[in-house]
Structures are given as structure tokens and as C-alpha cells.
C-alpha positions, 0 to 999 in steps of 0.5 A: 805831625804826630804832635798835631794828631795827638793834640787833635785827638785830645781836643776831640776827647775833651769835647766829647766829655764836655758834651756828655757832662752837659747832657748828664746835667740836663738829664738830671735836671729833667728827671728832678723836675719830673719827680718834683712835679709828680710829687706836687701833683700827687700831694694836691690830688683828692686821692694819692696816685699809688693808692688810686692806681689799683682802681684803674680798671674799675670803670672798664669793669663797670662798663662791661658789667652794664653792657654784657647783658645788653650786647644785642642793643648796641647796634640800635645805640650806634644808629641813635648816636650816628647823627652826633658822629656826623656832627663831630665830623662836620666840626672837624671838616669845617675847622680843618678847611677854614684853618687850612685856608688861613694857614696858607695865607699866613705861611706865604706871608711869613716865608722869606722870598715870598712874603708880601711885606718882608718887614712883617714876617716876624709879626706873622710868625709870632701870630702863628706861635700864639695861635698854636700855643693856646689849647683848643679847649681854652678857646672853646671855653671862652667862646662857649661863654660868649656864644653859648654851647654848640658846634660853632665854638668848637669849630672856631677853636679848632680852626684857630689852632689848626691855622697856627699849627699848619701855618708853621708846617706850610711855611717850612714847605714854602721855603723849598719851593723853586722861586724861578716861576715866581720871578718869571711871573713878576717879570710880566707884571703879575700881582703878589696873589697871582705869583703865589697862586700860579707859581708857588701853590702848584709846587707845594699843593701835595704837601699841603694836602698831606699835612691837612689830612693829618690835621683832619685826623687830629681835629676829629679827636679834638672835636670829640674832646671839646664835646665834654665842655658843651661844644656838641657832637659825639663828645657831648653825648659821651659826657652825658652817658658817663655822667648818668652812670650805671644803667647808661654805660651800654650807650657809652660803650656804643659811643666808644665803638663809634669814635674808635672805629671812625678814628681808625677808618680816617687814620687808615684812609688818610695814611693811604692817600698821603702815601699815594701823594708822596709816591710811596704807594707806588712801590 
């Protein structure tokens, strides 16, 4: 008995040492790749990183220098750029809504036990992988070339990426759904759509809504970023004011305040709603 216990202990120690060795090797490779990648990027930059890091506060200093004498004009600038903020929110909201609807369909078609065509589950899953693997800015640049600048390319690009990202999350939620209501509906002749709408969606709707709210926060930031490539909204106005340079930095500061305040507001609002949905707000 003592021999068996000793042998088990030695096997356990050997396994732990082997895991530590593998972990150390993987960590070393990661650090090596990180350092080599940083050195390669630094060598290809127009200026060196270590030489330029000292200038990191130059732009904020220029913005403050231009804004400080014009603080009384900030409220007027905020009012001026408020329509651009509304456009940004509209892009994010429309993209989130369309992307969420697409994600619901894709997730149901890619969940075992719920899929309409079980053999096509890998196809729908790879489709969602591709949709979330392609960055929004790449899709937006292609669409801007085809459709021209404006909010439509941004909304399509964000909706496409949202469908892939939420589809993955929704499919994981679907796997925890109780199949008894679905089986009961099937026994009385309900169609696939009816089984999903009446048997699955009511179970998973709170989680769907929670994830969609979280994605809406992300899409607000994404829509602002896409404005830099000509997709409209607040980001487009920010690009123009920053490109103008000294003399327009007070307007850039107003846009920064608008964007920051909006993101914080919707972050707090969606967090509160998600907590209520998950029951945490009751405690």
C-alpha cells in the first residue's frame, strides 16, 4: 500500500514538473515573439519608440493650450456637434439591432439539438467565425469604396461583425436551454420557427438582451472610430478638427467630452439594466 502511494506521489510530481516545463517553454516563446515583434515594428516606424515616447504628452498639451482661453465656447461647440453624436448613436443602434437579429438566426442554426439542418452546423459556425474575424474597419473601407462615404457603410460593417460576435455568444446560451418545450411543440406539429419562437426564445431572451446591450456599448466606440475613415458621425468630425491642427483643438476637446460622456452614460445604463436582468440588482 505504501509502495502504491509513493508511486502515485512520484507520478503526480512528475506530471506537475512536466506541466511547469511546458508552461515555461510556452511563456518563453511568447516573450520572444513579443520582443522580436516590438523590435521589428520599432525599426520600421518613421521614428523610434524610445525617442518618441517623450513626446506622448505633446498633443494633450497643445489641445489644452488651444482650449484653455476658449473654455466659455465649449458649450456652443458641444451643441454644434451634438447632431453628429446622434448620427453615431443611430449607426450603433441600427447596426446592433440588425446584427442581433442575424445572430439569433445564425445561433439557432448552429446549435446542436435546435438546428434546422444539423449537417450544416459546421458551415454556420465557420460563417460566424469569418464574420467576427474580419475587423469592422476593413469591411467599412471596402464598402466606402463601393458605396461612398457616409453612415451606411459603417452600419453594415458593424452589423456584419456584430452578427458573428453575438452569434457565438448566443449559441452558447442556446446550449443551456431546456429542450422539453421544444419537444412538446414538435409533438403537436409546430414548425421549426414556431418551436424556436415559443420554446427557446422565451428562455434565452434575458441573456440575449444582456449581450446585445454590451455589444451596443462596443458599437458606439466602433462607430466613432469608423468615422476616421469617412464613415460619418462624431469620428468624422473629430478627424476634421484634428487634421486642421492648432486653432481647432478647442472643438476637438468638445468632441472628446461628448464622446467620453456618451460612452460613460451608456456603459452605466447598460450595466444597470444587465444587473437587473441577471437578478444582481435585487441584492
